C-alpha positions, 0 to 999 in steps of 0.5 A: 482530423488535421492535416500535417506537413507531410500530407498525412493526417494526424489523428486527434485523441479528441474523443479519448478512443484511441486507446481503445481502438488499440484494445479492441484490435488486440482483444479481437486477434487473441491469442493470436500475436500482431506485429507493429504493421498489422497494428497500424493497418488495423488500428484506424487512427494509426492506419490514416496518420502513418498509412503503411509505414513507408519511411523511418520517420513514419514509424518512429512516429508510431512506434512513439504514440504506441508506446504511449497508448500501450503505458495508459492502458498498462496503467489502467491495469490492462498490460500489452506483451510483446515478444521478439519475432524469431526471424527478422531483418530490418533490411527486409523491413520485418518487424522487431516486436510483436504484441498481445492481451496479457491475460493470464493463463487462468480464467478470471474470477467473477464474484457478486458484491453488495452496494455497502461492499463498495467502500471498503472494496475501493480503499482495498483495491488502492491499497492492493494496487499500491502493493503491486508491482507492474510487470512489463514483459520487456524486463530490463537488466535487473542490475540497471533498476533503479533502487527507487522503483517501488515494487514487491517482487512476485505480485500480480498486475492488477486487473482493471476488469473488477469494475466489470463485476463492482460498478461503480468502484470508481466513484468511491470515496477513499479515505484521506487518511489512507490515501496519505498513509499509503502513498508516502510508502513508495517502496515495498520489500519482502520481509521475512517474520518466524518463516513467514514472508510479509510484503512490507511497504515503507517510506525509506530506507530508515523507516524499513530498518525500524519495522524490522528490528521492531519485529524480533525475527525478522530479515529483509528477504529483497530486494537488495538494495534494501537488505545492503542498506540494513547492512550499512545501519548495522555497522554503523550502529556498532561504530557509535560513541557514548556521549561522554566520550563525544563531548570530551573529544570535539574533534571525534566527528565521524565523517560522513559515510562515503556511501552516502552518494548512493543513499537510498533513504529518500527518492531521488529520481521522482519516482513514487506510487501511480495514483488510483484508476479510479479518476474521472477520465473519459477513457478511464470511464469508457473502459470501465463501462467497456468491461462491465458490459462485456461481462453482462451481454445480453442484459438490460441496463437503463441510462441513469443506473449505468450513469449512477454507477460511473459516474456517481449519484446525482444531486439534482435532475440537472446533473442527472440529466448530465450524466445520462447524456455523458453515458449516451455519448459513451455508448456512441463512441464505444459503437462508432462506425467510420465515415466511410463505412467500414468498422472502426477499431473500437465497435465492441458491441451491438448495441439494440438501438430501438430499444436505447432509443424508445426506452432508455435501456442498453442492452449489448452483445458481441464483445470482440471476446473482451469479456475475457478481461471482465472480473478479478485474476487468482492473483490479483484476488489474492492480494485483494483478499490480502488488503481487505484483511489488513484494512478490517485489523489495522487503525486506517478504516472506521470502525464501521468499515473495519467490521464491513471490511471483516465480513468482506474477507469472510467471503472473499477467502472462500474463493482463494486457495489455502495458503495463497494469500499473501500477507502485507502490512505498511510500517507505523500501522501495525495490525491488531496484536495477538491479545487485542480481542480479549482486551478489548472483551475486558473492557467491554465487560468490565472484567479485570485481566490477569495478564503475562507481559513484557515490560521496556527492560525486556523482563517477563512479568506478571499483574492482575489489572483493569484495562480501561480504554485502548488507544492508537499512536502512529499506528502502534495499539496501546492499553491504558491499565488502572492497576489499583484492584486490590478490593475487586480481586480474587482471592487467589489473585491478590499476589499479582496486584501491585502494591507499591505504586510509584510516587507521582513526583508532581502531587506526592500521590501512588501513581495508579495507570499504567501504559502498554503496547498490547503487543508485549502482552504474552497471555491473558486472562479475564478475571471476574472482579469480586465488585465493582471498581470506581476508575477516574476517566482519564484523559489521553493526553495525561496518559501519553504525558504519564508514560513519558514521565516514567521514561528514560532520559536518553541524548543522541548527536547527529553528524548535520543540522536539521535531520528531517527525521528529529522533527517527528520526535515529541517533546525533544530539545535541540542544542547545537553541537558541531557539525550536527546537533544533540538532541535530548529525548525522553523515551518510554520503551528502551527496546524502541529507542534502540530501534530508532538509534539503529535505523538512524545510525548512518546520521548518528555519532554518539549516543547516551546513556552508556547502558542504551549505547551497549544495547544498541551495539549489541543488538546490532552485532547480533543481527549482522551474526545472524545476517552472516550465518544465513549467508555462510 
């Protein structure tokens, strides 16, 4: 303690107990509501610092400290809800709010996890927490909510209680690529795709528009600002000029759209996803330890075992000794008694001290009811299950972890009610397409594939090919196909073998490779070859180059220079053009270019060639007409 200028002692949070005191007091009182005055009187740190809240300065100091502690707990997944009393009056010195833990109406779910689940579970928990919306009971006017506040409507508050049944979760290493992808997609929206609602995390409004346009039948449900941003891009796409018209009339540059002043494509107030709770802070570790012991009252754990779970595996005996001492200190903190003999707020447990001193074994009882926080809420279990499923079928985890994720998903879904698992997605990282498994089986078995697919122009074709390798470019699954399969094709399949391959201008030989998005394959059947094909190895770099060599030459003109989205376009050439720049690009997919131009239409003034510009305008008008019919 330290003396303040007013004579009152100021509380020092040196040992990281402040938030734990608040948690203990509210937990022991649950389900009762406690007023500010009651909390200040029962939490020893507040009582020492602010006395009986006799003056306005003390009240203001208490309110500031309590809200800070409340925010820290909420960031770790433990929410404190508030309500306004029915009757209150400042003149009578009564409080204007009362508080209690937000535990939900349903009991928490407790499951058993295997050690090999931990790495996948940690990654899924990171994704689930990032997709979830922090929910304060004191909701402000929705019209004043910042457009850059990341959220998904109607998603649950993540629970720190997962650590109580999955000890060691906080010591896991999450793949850097996963963290980077999730953290860069700081916004979230609900998308309707053919009647299914999907929670989509995205980078900016251009990114979300691209996602919607690349999924036919998709529509943004919420939030409203995302809907409005998409409509602005559709209206801008209707007005795009042709390259020829623009270059004939140098004065045809459009002014920047008036609503650029409220453009929501990039965050302006610094809102970003909060870092996962998996940190090394003392308070965080003690909260996880506290919840774990609450879920296992009466059970025995060695200090070494707790140190391994909550700090990590040691590399040397010295590290283990240090970790054991840290855990012992944590146990002492969670069972502190004040100098005057009164129980401090954070005395969560009774510990068998003789057992601890003699054998280094921790056995706790009497948790002040904190076992209510142990485990996962049914809502959060649904989001966690969805996250595990997504990671099992997306390219964000290594193959061995994806296999483990699929195994974990099969176990988790047994505890989720049918229809309760939400759909979720990250822009640019699609799930495995519908026919992914059959394509992979054909590759593994050396078989041919009778496939019906949609080409870049939107036409449906049928062809017999030999799938060779699957690869992912910017989250999109592609398959490299060998088309020279006539000698291995059965007699009844000869009519769908490619006979007139395009000529490679570089060497004058027929092109015998085809690169296709797996999502374009509508139907596929495995066909046994009549003989083994000798297929040359083709590096991915050559396959990518081939797909661009057979693409369409396109151009677009921006309304300003140095637009950031241009930097991500491979092999694009840029030249000055009026106030903006002219970008020349070879695209392998016309539909991709249509979606790209509409998504970035508010930054473009002209597009070519005319055939694609017409497709862009027609697609924008069709999307707007669908929106209009829906509103009517």
